[in-house]
C-alpha positions in Angstrom: 105.8 46.5 115.7 107.6 44.0 117.9 107.5 46.4 120.7 103.7 47.4 120.4 102.9 43.8 120.8 105.0 42.8 123.5 103.1 42.0 126.6 102.6 44.9 129.2 105.4 43.5 131.6 108.1 42.9 128.7 107.4 46.6 127.4 107.7 47.4 131.0 111.5 46.1 131.3 112.8 46.6 127.4 111.5 50.4 128.5 113.4 50.0 132.0 116.9 48.7 130.1 116.5 51.4 127.6 115.9 54.4 130.2 119.3 52.4 132.1 121.0 53.0 129.2 120.0 56.3 127.5 120.7 58.0 130.8 124.3 56.6 131.1 124.8 58.0 127.6 123.4 61.2 128.9 125.9 61.0 131.6 129.0 61.1 129.2 127.6 63.9 127.1 126.9 65.8 130.2 130.6 65.8 131.1 131.4 66.4 127.4 129.1 69.6 127.5 131.1 70.4 130.8 134.3 70.3 128.8 132.6 72.5 126.3 131.6 75.2 129.1 128.3 75.3 128.8 127.8 73.8 132.2 129.8 75.8 135.0 132.7 73.7 136.2 131.2 72.6 139.6 127.8 71.9 137.8 126.9 68.1 138.9 124.8 65.5 137.6 123.3 64.6 140.9 122.5 68.1 141.6 119.0 69.8 141.9 120.0 72.6 139.8 122.2 73.4 136.8 123.8 76.7 135.8 123.6 76.3 132.1 126.4 79.4 130.7 124.6 79.5 127.1 122.4 82.6 126.3 123.7 84.9 129.6 124.1 81.9 131.5 120.5 80.9 133.4 120.2 78.2 136.5 117.6 75.6 135.5 115.8 74.0 138.8 115.4 70.3 138.3 114.3 68.9 141.7 113.1 71.2 144.2 110.4 69.5 146.1 109.8 66.3 148.4 107.7 64.6 145.7 110.7 65.4 143.1 113.0 64.2 145.4 110.6 60.4 145.7 111.2 60.0 142.0 114.7 59.5 141.2 114.4 58.0 137.7 111.8 60.8 136.7 114.3 63.6 137.5 117.4 61.4 135.6 115.0 61.4 132.5 114.6 65.2 132.8 118.2 65.5 132.8 118.4 63.0 130.2 116.0 64.6 127.5 117.9 68.3 128.7 121.1 67.3 128.2 120.2 65.3 124.6 118.7 68.3 123.7 121.6 70.6 124.5 124.1 68.4 122.8 122.1 67.6 119.6 121.6 71.0 119.1 125.3 72.9 120.2 126.7 72.9 116.2 123.7 74.5 115.1 124.1 78.3 115.2 123.0 79.7 118.6 122.9 77.1 121.6 119.1 77.2 122.4 117.7 78.3 125.5 116.2 75.8 128.1 115.4 78.0 131.5 111.6 76.9 130.8 112.3 72.9 129.1 112.1 71.2 132.7 109.1 73.1 134.0 106.6 71.4 132.8 107.5 68.1 133.6 108.4 68.9 137.5 104.9 69.8 137.3 103.7 66.3 136.6 105.4 65.3 139.1 104.1 67.7 141.6 100.6 67.7 140.8 99.9 63.9 140.6 102.7 62.6 142.6 104.0 59.8 140.2 107.6 58.0 140.9 108.3 56.0 138.2 108.2 56.1 134.2 105.9 53.2 134.3 103.3 55.5 136.0 103.3 57.7 133.6 100.3 57.1 131.4 97.0 58.5 129.7 95.3 58.9 132.9 98.3 60.7 134.7 98.4 62.8 131.6 94.9 64.1 131.5 94.8 65.2 135.7 98.1 67.1 134.7 95.8 68.9 132.5 92.7 69.0 134.5 95.1 70.7 137.5 96.2 73.7 135.2 92.8 74.6 134.8 92.5 77.5 137.3 96.0 78.4 135.9 96.2 81.8 133.4 95.9 80.6 129.7 99.6 81.9 129.5 101.1 79.9 132.1 98.8 76.5 130.8 100.6 76.9 127.0 104.0 77.3 128.4 104.0 74.3 131.2 101.7 71.5 128.7 104.6 72.8 125.9 107.4 71.9 128.1 105.4 69.1 129.5 104.2 67.6 125.4 108.4 68.4 124.6 109.6 65.5 127.3 106.4 62.8 126.7 107.3 63.5 123.0 111.1 62.7 123.3 109.9 59.6 126.0 107.8 58.3 123.5 109.8 58.5 120.4 112.4 56.5 122.6 109.9 53.5 123.2 110.6 55.2 126.8 107.2 54.7 127.8 105.0 52.0 129.0 102.3 53.4 127.3 101.4 55.9 124.6 100.1 59.4 125.6 97.6 61.1 123.5 98.7 65.0 123.9 96.6 67.9 124.0 97.3 71.0 122.1 98.3 73.8 124.5 95.9 77.0 124.2 97.1 79.2 121.3 98.7 82.5 122.3 97.3 83.8 119.6 94.4 83.6 120.1 94.4 85.5 123.8 93.3 88.5 124.4 95.2 91.1 125.6 96.5 91.0 128.9 95.5 94.5 131.0 98.1 94.2 133.1 100.4 94.8 130.4 99.0 98.1 129.3 100.8 101.2 132.1 99.1 103.6 133.7 100.0 106.7 133.1 101.4 107.4 136.8 104.2 105.4 135.0 104.3 106.7 132.2 104.7 110.2 133.9 107.3 108.5 136.8 109.3 107.3 133.5 109.4 110.9 132.4 109.9 112.6 135.7 113.0 110.0 135.7 114.6 111.1 132.7 114.9 114.9 133.7 116.1 113.2 137.4 118.8 111.4 136.6 120.2 113.5 133.8 120.8 116.2 136.9 122.7 114.1 139.1 125.2 112.6 136.3 128.3 111.9 137.6 131.2 108.5 136.1 129.4 106.1 138.2 128.1 102.9 136.6 125.2 102.7 138.6 124.6 106.5 136.8 125.4 104.9 133.6 123.2 101.9 133.7 120.4 104.2 135.1 120.3 106.7 132.4 120.8 104.0 129.9 118.1 102.1 131.0 115.8 105.3 131.4 116.5 106.4 127.7 115.7 102.9 126.4 112.0 103.7 127.7 111.3 106.1 124.6 113.1 103.0 122.2 110.2 100.7 123.7 107.4 103.6 124.0 108.5 105.2 120.6 108.6 101.9 118.8 107.4 99.1 120.4 110.6 97.5 120.3 110.9 94.3 122.3 113.5 94.5 125.2 115.9 92.2 123.1 115.7 94.4 120.1 116.6 97.5 122.3 119.7 95.6 123.7 120.5 94.3 119.7 120.9 97.5 118.6 123.4 98.9 116.1 125.4 101.6 117.6 124.0 103.7 114.6 120.3 103.1 114.1 118.9 106.2 112.6 118.9 106.4 108.3 117.6 108.9 106.6 116.0 109.0 102.9 114.4 111.2 100.8 113.9 113.4 104.2 112.4 110.8 105.8 113.7 109.5 109.4 113.8 105.1 109.8 115.2 103.1 112.8 116.9 100.0 112.0 116.0 96.9 114.9 117.0 93.3 114.5 113.7 91.4 115.1 113.1 88.9 117.6 110.8 85.5 116.6 111.4 84.9 113.0 110.5 88.5 111.4 112.7 89.5 109.2 115.0 93.2 109.9 112.9 96.2 109.0 113.8 99.3 108.6 110.6 101.3 110.3 109.4 104.6 109.8 109.4 107.0 112.3 106.8 109.8 112.8 107.4 113.3 112.8 106.3 113.6 116.5 109.3 111.2 117.5 112.1 111.7 115.6 113.6 114.5 117.7 113.2 112.2 120.6 114.9 109.4 118.8 118.0 111.9 118.0 118.5 113.2 121.4 118.4 109.1 123.1 120.6 107.4 120.6 122.9 110.6 121.3 123.0 110.5 124.4 123.7 106.9 125.0 126.3 107.1 122.3 127.9 109.6 124.8 127.6 107.6 127.8 128.9 104.3 125.7 131.4 106.1 124.2 134.6 104.9 126.2 133.2 101.8 126.4 133.2 101.1 122.7 136.2 102.5 122.4 137.4 99.7 124.7 135.9 97.5 122.5 137.2 97.9 119.5 140.8 97.6 121.1 139.8 94.4 122.0 138.5 94.0 119.0 141.2 94.8 116.6 144.5 94.4 119.1 143.6 92.1 122.1 144.3 94.5 124.6 143.6 97.9 125.8 145.7 101.1 125.6 144.4 102.1 128.8 145.8 98.9 130.9 149.2 99.1 128.8 149.1 102.5 130.3 148.5 101.7 133.9 151.4 99.1 133.9 154.0 101.6 132.1 152.5 104.3 134.7 153.3 101.4 137.3 157.0 100.9 136.0 157.8 104.3 135.4 157.0 105.3 139.0 159.0 102.8 140.5 161.7 104.3 138.1 161.0 108.0 139.5 161.0 106.9 142.9 164.2 105.2 142.9 165.4 108.0 141.0 164.4 110.5 143.1 165.5 108.3 146.5 168.8 108.1 144.6 168.6 112.2 144.3 167.9 112.3 147.7 170.3 110.4 148.6 173.4 112.4 146.7 171.5 115.7 148.4 171.8 114.3 151.9 175.4 112.6 151.6 176.2 116.1 150.5 174.9 118.0 153.1 175.9 115.9 155.6 179.6 116.1 154.6 179.1 120.1 154.3 177.9 120.2 157.6 180.3 118.0 159.5 183.0 120.4 157.2 181.4 123.2 159.2 181.0 120.9 162.9 184.9 120.7 162.5 185.7 124.1 161.5 183.7 125.9 163.9 184.0 123.8 167.1 187.8 123.4 167.3 189.0 125.3 170.1 191.9 126.1 168.7 193.4 126.8 165.2 195.6 123.8 164.1 199.2 124.8 163.3 200.1 122.0 160.5 203.7 122.6 161.3 203.4 122.4 165.1 204.0 119.5 167.2 201.2 118.4 169.7 201.3 116.6 172.7 198.6 114.5 173.7 197.5 116.8 176.5 197.0 119.7 174.0 195.7 117.3 171.4 192.7 116.7 173.8 192.6 120.4 174.6 192.2 121.1 171.1 189.6 119.1 169.8 185.8 120.4 170.3 184.8 116.8 171.8 185.9 115.2 175.1 187.7 112.3 173.5 188.9 111.1 176.8 188.6 112.1 181.0 190.7 114.6 182.2 191.6 111.9 184.5 193.1 110.2 181.9 196.8 109.2 181.7 198.7 110.2 178.5 199.2 106.3 177.8 195.2 106.1 177.8 194.6 109.4 176.2 197.0 108.5 173.1 194.9 104.6 172.6 191.7 106.4 172.5 192.9 108.5 169.9 194.6 106.4 167.8 191.4 104.8 167.7 189.8 107.8 166.3 192.9 107.6 163.4 195.5 110.0 164.8 199.1 108.2 165.3 201.1 109.2 167.9 205.1 109.1 168.0 207.3 109.4 170.8 208.8 113.0 171.0 212.8 113.2 170.6 213.1 116.3 172.6 211.4 114.5 175.8 214.0 114.4 178.2 211.9 113.7 181.2 211.6 110.4 183.3 208.3 109.2 181.2 207.1 108.6 177.6 206.4 111.5 175.9 203.9 111.1 172.2 203.4 114.0 170.0 201.6 114.4 166.8 202.2 117.1 163.9 199.1 119.1 163.3 199.1 118.2 159.5 198.4 114.6 160.5 195.5 116.1 163.3 194.2 118.0 160.0 194.5 114.8 157.5 192.5 112.6 159.9 189.7 115.2 160.6 189.6 115.6 156.6 189.6 111.8 156.2 186.4 111.8 158.8 184.5 114.5 156.9 185.5 112.3 153.4 183.7 109.0 155.2 180.6 111.2 155.8 179.9 112.1 152.0 179.8 108.0 151.3 178.3 106.7 154.4 175.1 107.5 156.5 173.5 105.9 159.4 170.4 103.1 159.4 167.9 106.5 160.4 168.7 108.4 157.5 168.3 105.6 155.4 165.1 104.6 156.2 164.5 108.3 155.9 164.9 108.4 152.5 163.4 105.0 151.3 159.9 106.0 153.6 159.8 109.7 153.4 159.5 110.4 156.5 161.3 111.2 159.9 162.9 108.0 161.7 163.5 107.7 165.6 164.4 104.0 166.0 165.5 101.4 163.7 163.2 99.4 161.7 163.3 95.7 162.3 161.2 94.9 159.5 163.8 95.9 156.9 166.5 93.1 157.4 168.1 94.3 153.7 169.2 97.4 155.4 170.5 95.4 158.6 172.1 92.7 157.3 174.4 95.6 155.4 175.1 97.4 158.2 178.8 98.3 159.8 178.3 98.0 163.5 181.9 98.1 164.4 183.2 100.8 166.4 185.8 102.4 163.8 186.4 106.1 164.6 185.7 106.4 167.9 184.6 109.4 168.9 186.0 111.2 166.4 183.3 108.9 163.9 180.3 109.9 166.2 181.3 113.1 166.6 181.4 113.5 162.4 178.2 111.6 161.4 175.7 112.9 164.7 176.9 116.3 164.2 177.6 119.2 166.9 174.0 119.6 168.1 173.0 115.9 168.6 176.6 114.7 170.1 176.9 114.4 173.5 179.6 113.1 176.1 178.7 109.5 176.3 177.5 109.6 172.3 177.8 105.9 171.0 178.8 105.5 167.4 175.8 104.1 165.4 175.9 101.6 162.9 177.0 103.4 159.2 176.2 102.2 155.8 177.8 102.6 152.6 176.7 104.7 149.8 177.2 101.7 147.4 175.1 99.6 149.9 172.6 102.6 150.1 172.1 102.1 146.8 171.5 98.6 146.2 169.0 99.3 149.1 166.9 101.9 147.0 167.7 99.7 143.8 165.9 96.7 145.5 163.3 98.5 147.6 161.8 100.6 145.1 162.1 97.8 142.2 160.8 95.5 144.9 162.6 93.0 143.9 161.6 91.4 140.5 161.4 92.6 136.7 158.7 95.5 137.1 158.8 95.1 133.2 157.6 91.5 133.2 155.7 91.0 136.6 153.6 93.0 138.8 152.7 91.9 142.6 149.2 91.2 143.7 148.5 93.8 146.1 149.4 96.7 143.6 147.6 94.9 140.6 144.4 95.2 142.9 145.4 99.0 143.9 145.9 99.4 140.1 142.4 98.3 139.0 141.1 99.8 142.0 139.4 96.4 143.1 137.3 96.0 139.9 138.4 92.6 139.0 139.2 91.3 142.6 140.5 92.2 145.7 144.3 91.1 146.6 142.9 88.7 149.5 140.5 86.9 146.6 143.4 86.7 144.2 145.9 85.3 147.5 143.9 82.8 147.5 143.0 81.6 144.3 146.7 81.7 143.5 147.2 78.9 146.7 148.2 75.4 146.1 144.6 74.0 146.9 142.7 76.6 144.7 144.8 76.9 141.6 141.9 76.1 139.6 140.0 79.3 140.2 142.4 81.7 138.6 140.6 83.2 136.2 141.1 82.1 132.6 143.9 83.9 131.0 146.1 85.0 134.4 149.2 83.9 134.7 150.2 83.7 138.3 153.7 82.3 139.9 153.6 78.7 141.1 155.2 79.8 144.3 155.4 82.8 146.8 158.0 84.9 146.3 160.2 87.7 148.6 159.4 90.9 147.3 159.2 94.6 148.6 155.9 96.3 148.2 154.9 100.2 149.4 152.1 99.3 151.0 149.6 101.4 154.3 149.4 98.8 156.9 146.8 100.9 158.9 145.2 102.9 155.7 146.7 106.2 157.6 148.0 107.4 154.5 151.2 106.5 155.4 153.5 104.2 152.9 156.0 102.9 153.2 158.2 99.7 151.5 157.8 96.7 153.2 158.9 93.2 153.2 156.7 90.9 152.0 156.1 87.1 150.7 153.5 86.6 148.1 152.4 85.8 143.9 153.2 87.8 141.4 151.1 88.5 138.5 152.8 88.3 134.9 152.0 91.9 133.5 150.9 90.5 129.8 148.5 87.5 131.1 146.6 90.9 132.2 145.6 91.6 128.8 145.0 87.9 127.9 142.6 87.6 130.9 140.2 91.1 130.0 139.8 89.6 126.3 139.0 86.0 127.6 136.1 88.0 130.0 135.8 90.1 127.0 134.8 87.1 124.8 133.1 84.9 127.8 130.8 88.1 128.9 129.3 89.1 125.2 130.0 86.5 122.5 128.2 83.2 122.0 129.8 80.5 123.5 130.1 78.3 120.6 132.7 80.4 119.5 134.7 79.5 122.2 133.9 76.0 122.1 133.5 74.6 118.5 135.5 77.6 116.0 139.0 77.6 115.8 141.0 79.8 118.2 140.3 83.2 117.5 142.8 85.0 115.6 143.5 88.8 116.0 144.6 90.2 112.4 142.6 92.7 110.8 141.6 89.9 108.1 140.1 87.9 110.9 138.2 90.5 112.9 134.7 89.3 112.0 135.4 86.1 114.5 135.1 88.2 117.5 131.3 89.0 117.0 127.6 88.1 118.1 125.2 86.0 116.5 121.7 87.7 116.4 119.9 85.2 114.4 116.1 83.8 114.1 114.1 81.7 111.9 114.3 84.6 109.0 118.0 85.8 109.0 121.3 85.6 110.4 124.2 88.0 111.2 127.2 88.8 113.3 127.2 92.3 114.9 130.9 93.1 116.7 130.2 94.4 120.4 131.6 97.8 119.5 128.7 98.0 116.9 126.0 97.8 119.3 124.5 100.7 121.0 124.1 99.6 124.8 127.4 99.1 125.9 128.5 99.9 129.4 131.1 98.5 132.1 130.6 94.7 133.4 128.9 95.5 136.7 129.7 94.1 140.1 129.5 94.2 143.9 132.2 96.6 144.3 130.8 98.7 141.5 132.2 97.5 138.0 134.8 96.6 136.2 134.8 99.6 133.5 137.6 98.0 131.7 135.3 94.8 130.1 133.3 96.6 128.1 129.6 94.7 128.3 126.3 94.1 126.3 123.6 95.8 128.1 121.6 92.7 129.9 118.2 92.9 130.5 118.2 92.0 134.0 120.8 95.1 134.4 117.6 96.9 132.8 115.1 95.4 135.4 117.7 95.6 138.3 117.7 99.8 137.7 114.0 100.3 137.8 113.4 97.2 140.1 116.2 97.8 142.3 116.6 94.2 144.8 119.8 92.5 144.8 122.2 91.4 147.2 122.0 94.9 149.1 117.7 95.5 148.5 119.2 98.4 147.0 116.0 100.9 146.0 113.9 101.0 142.2 114.7 103.7 140.4 112.2 105.8 141.0 112.6 105.9 145.0 116.8 106.4 144.3 116.3 109.8 142.6 113.0 110.9 144.3 111.1 110.6 141.7 108.1 108.7 143.8 108.0 106.7 146.8 105.5 104.7 145.4 106.0 101.3 145.6 103.1 99.7 143.3 105.1 102.4 140.5 108.1 99.7 140.6 106.2 96.9 140.7 104.0 97.8 137.8 107.0 98.5 135.8 107.5 95.7 132.9 109.8 96.5 129.9 107.3 95.0 127.7 104.4 97.4 128.6 105.7 100.0 126.1 105.3 97.8 123.3 101.8 97.3 124.4 101.3 101.4 124.9 103.1 101.9 121.5 100.4 98.8 119.7 97.6 100.5 121.6 98.6 103.9 120.2 98.3 102.9 116.5 95.5 100.7 116.8 93.9 103.9 117.9 95.5 106.3 115.5 93.5 104.4 112.5 95.8 102.0 111.6 94.7 98.5 110.1 95.7 95.5 112.3 98.3 94.4 109.4 100.0 98.2 109.2 100.5 97.6 112.8 101.8 94.0 113.1 103.9 94.6 110.1 105.0 97.8 111.5 105.9 96.4 115.3 108.2 93.5 113.3 105.5 91.3 115.0 104.0 87.7 113.7 100.4 88.9 112.2 98.0 86.5 114.4 99.8 88.7 117.7 97.8 91.5 117.5 94.7 90.8 119.3 97.4 90.7 122.3 98.7 93.8 121.7 95.0 95.4 121.3 94.5 97.2 124.7 91.4 98.9 122.9 88.3 97.8 125.2 85.3 95.9 123.2 83.4 99.4 123.2 86.4 101.1 121.2 86.5 98.3 119.1 82.8 98.3 118.1 83.7 102.4 117.3 86.1 101.4 114.9 84.5 98.5 113.4 81.6 100.5 112.5 83.1 103.1 111.0 84.9 101.0 109.0 81.7 99.1 107.7 80.1 102.3 106.8 83.3 102.8 104.9 83.7 99.6 103.2 80.5 97.0 104.1 82.3 94.8 101.6 85.4 94.2 103.9 83.5 92.3 106.3 81.9 89.0 106.4 79.1 88.2 108.8 75.3 88.8 109.2 75.2 92.6 110.5 77.9 93.3 107.2 75.2 90.9 104.8 72.2 92.9 106.4 74.1 96.0 105.8 74.6 95.4 102.0 70.7 94.7 101.4 70.4 98.4 103.3 73.0 99.7 101.0 71.4 98.3 97.6 68.4 99.9 98.7 70.2 103.3 99.1 68.6 103.3 102.5 69.9 106.5 104.4 72.6 107.2 106.6 70.7 107.5 109.7 68.7 104.3 109.2 72.2 102.5 109.0 73.6 104.2 111.8 71.0 103.3 113.7 71.0 99.5 112.6 74.5 99.1 113.4 74.1 100.9 116.7 71.5 98.4 117.7 73.8 95.1 116.5 76.9 96.4 117.3 77.6 97.5 120.9 81.0 95.6 121.4 83.2 93.8 119.4 86.0 90.9 120.9 88.4 88.8 119.3 87.1 85.1 118.9 89.2 82.1 117.9 88.2 82.5 114.1 87.2 85.7 113.7 85.3 88.5 115.7 82.5 88.3 118.0 80.0 91.0 118.6 77.9 89.2 121.7 78.1 90.9 124.9 79.8 87.9 126.6 80.2 89.1 130.0 76.6 89.6 130.4 75.5 86.4 127.7 77.8 83.6 127.6 78.1 82.2 124.3 75.2 79.5 124.3 77.0 77.4 121.7 80.6 77.5 123.1 81.9 79.8 120.4 81.5 77.6 117.7 80.9 80.8 115.5 80.9 79.0 112.2 78.9 77.0 112.7 75.9 78.7 114.5 73.2 76.7 115.6 71.7 75.8 112.3 75.4 75.0 110.4 75.1 78.5 108.5 77.1 80.2 111.2 76.6 82.4 114.2 74.4 85.6 113.8 77.2 87.6 116.3 80.2 86.0 113.9 82.0 88.6 112.3 85.4 88.5 110.2 87.4 91.3 108.7 88.5 90.3 105.3 91.5 93.3 105.9 92.7 91.7 108.7 95.5 89.7 108.3 95.7 88.5 111.7 92.3 86.9 112.0 93.5 85.7 108.0 96.1 83.7 109.3 94.4 82.4 112.7 91.3 81.2 110.2 93.8 79.0 107.6 95.8 77.5 110.6 92.1 76.8 112.1 90.8 75.2 109.1 94.2 73.1 108.3 94.2 71.2 111.7 90.7 70.7 110.8 90.7 69.3 107.8 93.4 66.8 109.1 90.6 65.8 111.8 88.1 65.6 109.3 90.1 63.4 107.5 90.9 61.1 110.5 87.1 61.1 111.0 86.5 60.3 107.9 88.9 57.2 107.8 87.3 56.2 111.4 83.6 56.0 109.9 85.2 53.9 106.8 86.4 51.5 109.3 82.8 50.9 111.1 83.3 53.8 114.1 79.7 54.7 114.5 80.8 58.0 116.5 82.5 59.2 113.9 79.6 60.5 111.7 78.4 62.8 114.7 81.4 64.9 114.5 81.7 64.9 110.9 78.1 66.6 111.2 79.3 69.2 113.7 82.5 69.6 111.8 81.8 69.9 108.0 79.5 73.0 108.0 82.2 74.8 110.3 84.7 74.0 107.2 82.6 75.0 104.8 81.7 78.4 106.1 85.4 78.8 107.0 86.6 78.0 102.8 83.8 80.4 101.9 85.5 83.4 104.8 89.0 82.8 102.8 87.6 82.6 99.2 86.6 85.9 100.0 89.5 87.7 101.7 91.6 90.1 99.1 94.8 90.8 100.4 95.5 94.7 101.1 99.0 95.6 100.2 98.6 99.5 99.8 99.6 100.7 103.7 98.3 104.0 105.2 99.9 106.9 103.1 99.3 109.0 105.9 101.6 109.2 109.1 101.0 107.2 112.2 99.7 109.2 114.9 100.1 108.0 118.4 95.9 107.9 119.9 95.5 110.5 116.8 91.8 109.9 116.9 90.9 109.5 120.4 92.2 113.4 121.9 95.6 115.0 122.0 96.3 114.4 125.8 100.0 114.9 125.9 99.8 112.2 128.6 98.4 109.5 126.8 101.7 109.5 125.5 105.0 109.1 127.6 107.3 111.5 125.9 104.8 114.2 125.5 104.5 114.0 121.6 100.7 114.2 121.4 99.3 116.8 119.1 
C-alpha cells in the first residue's frame, strides 16, 4: 500500500533504486549460471547476444538495433528477467527454453522508441499492441505473450512507476489452419522420389546417413502425424503388436500423455520397413552409445590405440630383423669380396715382405712409388703388424709378416662388418628406402657415428664392397650394431611411453581429423590457450622432443623425423569422448546439479535423457533412441560420438545452406531442380497432412485429436478441409443425428423430422442453409464471411436480439469446440463478476456491458448443458482419404485405396 500512495517522483526514485539492485544481483547470478555451464564460457553480461547451452543450445538476441542500444536500462532489465527466470527454474526438472522470451519486449523498444523503465506505461503498451495489428495472428500471439511475461515480472517487483493492464494474446486454438502448412502434391511426390534416389546412392558417409534417416522420418510424420520432436525422441523399438494389431509408441509433447497409437493396415508395411532401415543405419551408433553408457569407453578407440602401439612394436621388430639381415648379408658379401679379389692365395706359413703384401692385396693400399717404410705404415693402419726380417743382410732394414697374420687381419675386418654399418645403411633401415646422402636431421645418428680412420683402406674396402670401392675411396663413419638398435628403438618407439602417450599429429591421423586437426590441437595446448583444451583431454604442459613417422610433402613417402610438440594421454581420449557424448546428448542439469556420474551397472540410469512434459516424465538412454547418428562437423563428422539427431539436422538435409551453402536434398540427389519445393518443405507439414486425411476419412474431431496426441482445442488449426468440405460433412452428420448440433438450423431440422418431412425436403433445406462452415471463437458459423462479413462482429451467442445468431452452429460431439466454449465461459463469468462489482460501486457504464454479456453467458450455459461426451471411438479403421477418393497421390507413401 505504501508503494501505491507514493508521489510519482518518489515512486520513480524508488523503482530506479530497486532496478539497480536487481541488476546487481542478476549479474552475480549470471556468472553463477556460467559456472553451471548454462551459458558458454565466452558469453559476457554486456554482450548483445547470449549463447544459452541448454536444450541443444541457442543464441538469444538481446540488442541489435540503435534504438535498443540507446535504451541500456531496458536491455539490462530484460537481461535481469531472463537471468532470474533461468536461475529460479534451474532445479525444476528439465531446463527452460528461452529462445523467444526476449522477442516481445525488444519489439516494444523498437516500435515505440522508449529509453527507460519510467517511459513504459499504458500508452506505450497500447501503441505496441496497435503496431502489431498488421502482423500475422500467430506472430502477434508470440510477441504479446513474451512481452507480457517481462512486464508482469517487472510489475510484481514494483519496478515500474505505473501499472499496466495487460492484454490477452490471440488464442491459437481458435485460429483456422495455416494454408501454407498443407503440402502440395509436388512436394509429396518429391519426398517419395527422394526415398528411392537416396537409397540408390548408399555409402558409408555420415551425410548419406543423415539424408536417408531424414527422408525415412517423413513416413512417420505423414503416416502418424508425429511432430518432429516426437520423431526424434522415438524409442529404438516403437512398434508393438497386440491381438494381431500394430501399435506405435511415441512420447508426446505439450502436456499430452504418451499413447500407443493404432496403426491402420495400409501403413504397417511402411512403418516396419522404415523402422528396420533406420535401425540398420543407426546400429553402429547404438552399439557405441551402449558401450559409453555401460563402460565409459569405446572398444574401437581401445583397438586403435592398441593398433598404434602394436604397429610401433611391429615396426621396431621389422627394422631390427632388417638390421640383422643386412649385417649378415654384408658380412657374407665381405667374405666374397676378400676371397674372390685377392691376387693370390695366402700361404699361412709363408712370410711376405711389404712389397709382396702389396702385390697380394685386392686393393692398392699404397702408391707403387712408396718406400717400404711408408708402405709399412699404411698397412699397419689397416691392422697388419710387420716385423724386421732377421734373415735380411742388406744395407736397408727389411720387414715381413706371416701369411696367417694377414688372414687374421682380414678375418677381423670381416667380423667388424657383421657388427657395424654405415650411416646410409642405417637410414635405409629406418626409412625403408634408398639414400645417397646422409640425413642432417637425424641428430641421434650423427652423435653415434664413429668417424675415426681406423682400419684404413682395408676398412673402406670391407664396408663399401668391391664394386663401390675406388682407389681414392675414403673411409665413411660407421655405426655399431648396439647404437643401431638404440636408434631403432628410439625412432620407432617415438622416444616416449607409447602405452601411455600419443603425439598430437598421430592422434589427428588416427581419428582422421574427426575431432580436431593437429594444428588446432597444438594451438589449444599452447600456454595462452590451455583453457580451450577440450574437456577430458589431458595434454602435456610442455613440448617434448619425440620421433614421429610423417610425410612432409604428402608424397606418400613416410620417414621418421625428430619433432618437438605436445603429447596426449591415451586414457584421456576415452574421457574426452565420454564428456562430449554427455554434453551433446544428456540434459545439462545432470552435469550441473547431480552428483558425479558413476559408470557401474547399478547407476547406468544416470546416463539418460530426461523426456518430460506437464503430464509425464521418463528417462531414456541414448542407446534406446531410434534416431541416432554421428556428430556432424565441418570436416564430415565424428562417428565415434553417437548423437541424437536434432531438428536442425533434418532441416539441413532437406533445406541445405550452411557455411558451404550446400544444395538441398532434392537438388543433391537429382530429384528436382525446383528450388520452390525446397523452400516449401517443412517438417510439420506431415502432421497437417495426416490430420486433414483423418478429418476427410470421416473421423470425429475428438477421435482425431486423441489419435494425434493433441489438445482437443487445437483441431481447427490442423483442419485443412475447405469451408465447402466442412459443409458437406456437417450436412451428412446433421441428417444422421440432428440432436448432435445446437443452433437455428439444427432446431428447424428437428422440427421437419418431427413432422416426418420427406428426405428430399430435408436435403433441400440443408442445401439452402448450409453452403459453407467455418470455425468461430465459440463454435461454427455458416455465413459466407468472405462475401458477407459478419455484421455483429462475431457475437455469435448474442445475435441481434440476445437469442443467438441464426448462422451459429455448435457440434456437441466435437470435444475441441466444447473445451473452447468452456474456457470462453469461464473467462466471461469472471468478467461479469467484475462488472457487477463495479455496478454496485456506482459505475454507470457497467450495466451497459452487462446487458451485452449476460445473454451470451446464458446461451453458452444452455449449449454446455446439452453437451454429452461421446465415449466410444469409431470401430472401423481410419483410412487416409477414405471418403474423398482413392487417388494414391493423395497419400505421400502411396497407401490410398
